[in-house]
C-alpha positions in Angstrom: 29.2 -28.1 12.0 29.6 -24.9 14.2 30.3 -21.7 13.2 33.7 -19.7 15.1 34.8 -16.5 14.2 38.3 -16.2 13.5 38.5 -12.5 15.2 35.4 -12.1 17.5 34.6 -8.4 17.3 35.4 -7.3 20.9 36.6 -4.2 20.0 33.2 -3.4 18.8 31.3 -4.7 21.5 33.2 -2.7 24.3 32.9 0.1 21.5 29.0 -0.2 21.7 29.4 -0.6 26.1 31.1 2.7 25.7 29.1 4.5 23.8 25.6 3.1 25.4 27.4 4.6 28.1 28.6 7.8 27.6 25.3 8.6 25.8 23.3 7.5 29.0 25.4 9.5 31.2 24.8 12.2 28.7 20.8 11.7 28.9 20.8 11.8 32.8 23.0 15.2 32.6 20.1 16.9 29.9 16.9 15.4 31.9 18.4 16.9 35.2 18.6 20.3 33.3 15.4 20.0 31.9 13.9 18.9 35.4 15.7 22.3 37.0 14.1 24.4 34.4 11.1 23.5 34.9 11.3 24.3 38.5 12.7 27.6 37.6 10.0 28.5 35.3 7.2 27.4 37.5 5.0 30.0 39.4 2.2 30.5 41.5 -0.8 32.5 40.2 -3.1 34.6 42.3 -5.2 31.8 43.1 -2.6 29.8 44.2 -2.6 27.3 41.5 0.8 26.1 39.8 1.8 27.6 36.4 4.0 26.3 34.1 5.9 28.5 31.2 7.0 25.8 28.7 7.0 25.1 25.2 5.3 21.7 24.9 7.6 18.6 23.4 10.7 21.4 23.3 12.0 18.4 25.7 12.2 16.0 23.4 14.5 17.6 21.2 17.3 18.3 23.5 16.7 14.5 24.2 16.9 13.2 21.2 20.7 13.0 20.4 22.1 12.0 23.7 19.2 8.9 23.4 20.1 8.0 19.5 23.6 7.6 21.0 22.5 5.1 23.3 20.2 3.2 20.5 23.2 2.7 18.6 25.4 1.6 21.3 23.0 -1.1 22.5 22.8 -1.9 18.4 26.4 -2.4 18.2 27.0 -4.1 21.6 24.2 -6.4 21.2 25.1 -7.7 17.2 28.3 -8.1 18.3 27.4 -9.8 21.5 25.5 -12.6 19.2 28.1 -12.7 16.9 30.7 -13.6 19.8 28.8 -16.2 21.1 28.8 -17.8 17.3 26.2 -16.4 15.2 27.3 -15.4 11.6 27.1 -11.7 10.7 24.2 -11.1 9.2 22.3 -13.4 11.2 23.6 -11.3 14.6 22.5 -8.1 12.8 19.5 -9.4 11.5 18.5 -10.1 15.2 20.2 -7.5 16.9 18.6 -4.4 15.3 15.2 -5.2 15.2 15.7 -5.7 18.5 17.4 -2.9 20.1 15.6 -0.8 17.3 12.0 -1.7 19.0 13.2 -2.0 22.5 14.4 1.6 22.1 11.8 3.3 20.5 9.4 1.6 23.1 11.4 3.4 25.8 11.3 6.6 23.7 7.6 6.7 23.6 7.1 5.7 27.3 9.7 8.7 28.2 8.0 10.9 26.0 4.5 9.8 28.1 6.1 10.0 31.4 7.9 13.6 30.8 4.3 14.9 29.5 3.0 13.6 32.7 5.2 15.1 34.7 5.2 18.5 32.9 1.2 18.5 33.3 0.6 17.3 37.0 3.7 17.5 38.3 7.1 15.8 39.8 5.1 14.5 42.5 2.8 13.0 40.6 5.7 10.4 39.6 6.5 9.8 43.6 5.2 5.7 43.9 6.0 4.9 47.2 3.2 7.7 48.6 0.9 5.2 47.3 1.4 2.2 49.5 
């Protein structure tokens, strides 16, 4: 009738949460370092235009490992959570993996486009409070 796991994966839920959390902290620190490098590498040319000496898309390579940690942690957390709430293991993986992988892929694409935009137009272009 109902499916109740004999030993719910509470430990895997905690491991997934902590993996995503620590990888998120690492991603935040890496982003701060990248932005600080942008500020230190930027200079003004004689006409007063700001020029930055950065290789294009080099920042995405630095962000890949922490982001993969977040992705793995979210996959594990979501699949374990679904299993705790009564889904069979294969069904929990069948729902949790595609949902979390697709979401993380879309976030990765958005992060890359926002960093490209900030690199081209400067960090002030992302200030949404000044638009009101």
